[in-house]
C-alpha positions in Angstrom: 97.4 75.1 93.0 99.3 75.3 96.5 98.1 77.0 99.3 100.2 79.4 101.0 99.7 80.8 104.8 99.7 84.5 104.4 99.6 85.0 108.2 103.1 83.4 108.7 106.4 85.2 108.4 109.2 82.8 107.3 112.8 83.5 107.1 113.8 84.2 103.6 117.5 84.1 103.0 119.8 85.8 102.1 119.3 88.0 105.1 120.6 91.3 105.6 123.3 92.9 105.5 123.6 92.1 101.9 127.0 91.5 99.7 126.5 92.1 95.9 126.4 88.4 95.3 123.4 88.2 97.9 121.8 91.2 96.4 121.9 89.7 93.1 120.5 86.4 94.5 117.5 88.4 96.1 117.0 90.0 92.8 116.9 86.6 90.8 114.7 85.2 93.2 112.0 87.8 92.8 112.3 87.7 89.1 111.7 84.1 89.2 108.8 84.4 91.5 107.0 87.2 89.4 107.5 85.3 86.2 105.9 82.3 87.7 102.8 84.6 88.5 101.7 83.3 91.6 100.3 86.1 93.8 99.9 84.0 97.1 103.6 82.6 96.8 104.9 85.9 96.1 103.3 87.6 98.8 105.0 85.7 101.3 108.5 87.2 100.3 106.8 90.5 101.9 106.3 91.1 105.7 102.8 91.0 107.0 102.7 94.8 106.9 104.7 95.4 103.8 103.8 98.8 102.2 104.1 99.4 98.5 103.9 102.0 96.1 103.5 100.6 92.7 102.9 103.7 90.4 100.1 105.6 91.9 98.8 102.5 93.8 99.4 102.4 97.5 99.3 99.0 99.1 99.5 97.4 102.7 99.7 93.9 103.6 99.8 90.6 101.9 95.9 90.5 101.1 96.2 93.9 99.3 99.5 92.4 97.5 97.8 89.4 96.2 94.8 91.3 95.2 97.0 93.7 93.0 99.1 91.2 91.6 96.1 88.8 90.5 94.5 92.0 88.9 98.0 92.9 87.0 98.3 89.5 85.3 94.5 89.6 84.4 95.6 92.6 82.2 99.2 92.0 81.3 99.3 89.0 79.3 102.1 86.9 78.3 104.1 88.6 81.0 108.2 88.3 81.1 110.2 90.2 83.2 114.0 90.8 83.6 115.5 92.6 86.9 118.9 93.7 87.4 120.8 95.2 90.4 121.3 99.0 90.4 122.6 99.4 94.0 122.5 98.0 97.3 123.5 98.6 101.0 122.8 96.9 104.3 119.1 96.1 104.1 118.4 97.8 101.0 118.2 97.0 97.1 117.7 99.1 93.9 116.6 97.4 91.0 115.9 98.4 87.6 113.8 96.1 85.3 112.0 95.7 82.1 109.1 93.4 81.2 106.8 92.7 78.0 103.3 92.1 77.8 100.3 92.5 75.8 96.7 93.9 76.4 93.4 92.1 75.5 93.4 93.8 72.3 97.0 92.4 71.4 98.9 95.5 71.6 102.4 94.9 73.0 104.2 96.9 75.7 107.9 97.1 77.3 107.5 98.4 80.6 110.6 100.0 82.1 111.0 100.7 85.9 113.0 100.9 89.1 112.2 99.5 92.7 113.6 100.4 96.0 113.4 97.7 98.2 113.8 97.6 102.3 114.1 94.3 104.0 113.4 93.4 107.6 116.0 91.1 109.7 114.0 88.1 108.4 114.8 88.8 105.0 111.1 89.9 104.1 110.6 93.0 102.0 109.0 95.5 104.1 108.9 98.3 101.7 108.8 98.4 97.8 108.4 101.5 95.7 108.2 101.3 92.0 108.0 103.7 89.2 107.1 102.3 86.0 106.6 103.6 82.4 104.8 101.6 79.7 106.1 102.0 75.7 104.0 100.6 73.1 105.8 98.3 70.8 105.1 96.0 68.0 105.4 92.4 68.1 108.5 92.3 65.9 110.3 94.7 68.6 109.9 92.1 71.4 113.1 90.9 73.0 111.8 88.5 75.6 110.7 85.3 73.7 111.3 82.4 76.3 108.5 80.3 77.4 106.1 81.7 80.0 107.7 81.1 83.6 111.5 81.3 84.9 114.1 83.1 82.3 116.5 80.6 81.3 119.9 81.2 82.8 121.5 81.5 79.3 119.1 84.4 78.5 120.7 88.0 78.1 120.0 90.4 80.8 118.8 94.0 80.5 122.4 95.3 80.0 123.5 92.7 77.3 120.0 93.5 75.4 120.9 97.1 75.4 118.2 98.2 77.7 
């Protein structure tokens, strides 16, 4: 596994002020990263002092993000995520998303949510606010069947799937 310097803030293009195409690019980059499930790499897309609210959990900084994501994917097995643009402006992007996963007992879930993102001038996310609801589903209700990792380009998005 590659090591990432969690103390350095790189520049992450595209940079604010976002066009629609740039907002969609930022979203797909985030989706791809989360589907690869590498907490250290993911954390470098956030500012050093990034603040999160994820459901009822409040985090600050990359170390807490890494710890949170590591624990998340120990619980959420076979995780597959799709994100979609909801709205955007200068340095903010609103995203709706759905992901599917199962717990250690084999119960499948579809998690629905939205995120509000704020970016700094370096293109790093400095704030993330996520609201998420989990719905138990049967295995035959699953819609996300690609191999673990990046969602294939030809896989339907949320709108096309009726989600």
